[in-house]
C-alpha positions as CSV (number, residue, x, y, z in Angstrom):
1,G,-8.6,16.0,-30.3
2,G,-9.3,13.6,-33.1
3,E,-9.3,9.9,-33.3
4,T,-6.4,7.8,-32.0
5,Q,-5.7,4.2,-32.4
6,I,-6.5,2.0,-29.4
7,K,-3.6,0.1,-28.0
8,S,-3.8,-3.6,-27.5
9,A,-4.0,-5.0,-24.0
10,A,-0.8,-6.9,-24.6
11,S,1.1,-3.6,-24.8
12,G,0.2,-2.9,-21.1
13,G,2.4,-5.8,-19.9
14,A,1.6,-9.2,-18.5
15,D,-1.1,-9.4,-15.8
16,A,0.9,-12.0,-13.9
17,E,3.8,-9.5,-13.7
18,H,1.5,-6.8,-12.3
19,E,-0.1,-9.2,-9.8
20,A,3.4,-10.3,-8.6
21,S,4.4,-6.7,-8.0
22,L,1.5,-6.3,-5.6
23,V,2.6,-9.1,-3.3
24,R,3.7,-7.9,0.1
25,K,7.3,-8.7,1.0
26,I,9.2,-8.2,4.3
27,Y,12.9,-7.7,4.2
28,Q,15.1,-7.6,7.3
29,V,17.9,-5.0,7.0
30,E,21.3,-6.2,8.3
31,N,24.7,-4.7,7.5
32,G,23.3,-2.7,4.6
33,K,21.7,-5.8,3.0
34,F,18.0,-6.5,2.5
35,N,17.2,-10.1,3.3
36,L,13.7,-11.4,2.2
37,I,12.2,-13.1,5.3
38,A,8.5,-13.4,4.3
39,E,6.2,-12.7,1.3
40,G,2.5,-13.0,0.4
41,V,0.2,-14.3,3.1
42,N,3.2,-15.1,5.3
43,A,4.3,-11.4,5.4
44,T,2.5,-10.4,8.5
45,R,3.0,-7.8,11.3
46,D,4.1,-10.5,13.8
47,K,7.3,-10.9,11.8
48,L,8.4,-7.4,12.9
49,Q,10.6,-7.8,16.0
50,A,12.0,-5.4,18.5
51,G,15.6,-4.1,17.9
52,K,15.5,-4.8,14.1
53,V,14.9,-2.8,11.0
54,Y,12.7,-3.9,8.1
55,V,11.5,-2.8,4.7
56,I,8.0,-3.8,3.8
57,S,7.3,-3.5,0.1
58,R,4.1,-3.8,-1.9
59,G,3.6,-2.5,-5.4
60,E,4.9,1.0,-5.7
61,T,5.3,1.5,-1.9
62,A,8.0,0.7,0.6
63,V,7.9,1.3,4.3
64,V,11.0,1.4,6.4
65,F,10.0,0.0,9.8
66,F,12.1,0.5,13.0
67,G,11.4,-2.0,15.7
68,E,11.2,-1.1,19.4
69,G,14.5,0.0,20.8
70,I,16.1,1.3,17.6
71,G,17.8,4.7,18.3
72,R,17.0,8.0,16.9
73,D,20.3,8.1,15.0
74,Q,19.2,5.2,12.9
75,I,15.7,6.4,12.5
76,K,16.7,9.8,11.1
77,H,18.3,7.9,8.2
78,G,15.1,6.0,7.3
79,I,14.5,7.6,3.9
80,E,18.1,6.9,3.0
81,K,17.6,3.2,3.8
82,G,14.5,3.3,1.6
83,V,16.4,4.8,-1.3
84,D,19.1,2.2,-0.9
85,F,16.3,-0.5,-1.0
86,L,14.9,0.9,-4.2
87,K,18.4,0.9,-5.8
88,A,19.2,-2.6,-4.6
89,N,16.0,-4.0,-6.0
90,N,15.9,-1.9,-9.2
91,L,12.7,-0.3,-8.3
92,P,11.6,2.9,-10.0
93,N,12.5,6.1,-8.3
94,Y,8.9,7.2,-8.1
95,T,8.2,4.3,-5.6
96,S,6.9,6.0,-2.4
97,I,8.9,5.6,0.7
98,A,7.5,6.0,4.3
99,V,9.2,5.6,7.6
100,A,7.4,3.9,10.6
101,K,8.4,3.3,14.1
102,H,7.2,0.8,16.7
103,G,4.5,2.3,18.9
104,K,3.7,5.3,16.6
105,P,0.6,5.3,14.4
106,S,1.5,5.0,10.7
107,G,-1.1,5.2,7.9
108,A,1.5,3.9,5.4
109,L,2.2,0.8,7.6
110,A,-1.5,0.2,8.1
111,L,-2.2,0.4,4.4
112,I,0.6,-1.9,3.4
113,F,-0.8,-4.6,5.7
114,T,-4.3,-4.2,4.3
115,N,-5.2,-7.1,2.1
């Protein structure tokens, strides 16, 4: 126990940086690259198309989404795609990764699209 010195709010980082990290972003995965296609209010579910793979990120969460028609062989490597995304974007390794598939309920996907 005992008394400790209170840290200043400035040592916690800039509020603007924190707010920016919470913006939802949708990346389309093509040939191992992650191409940003929408962010903020424009990053909506209707951007997710059949036959394509996406990573939706927000804060410390990333969801790898497989559109309708994507085969099981690709889906079983979903977590690997998520890890590749974290590395490509210099995100911390404690960022949670979930995998979602078109037509299957996903709490992680529902949560990431909640405002």
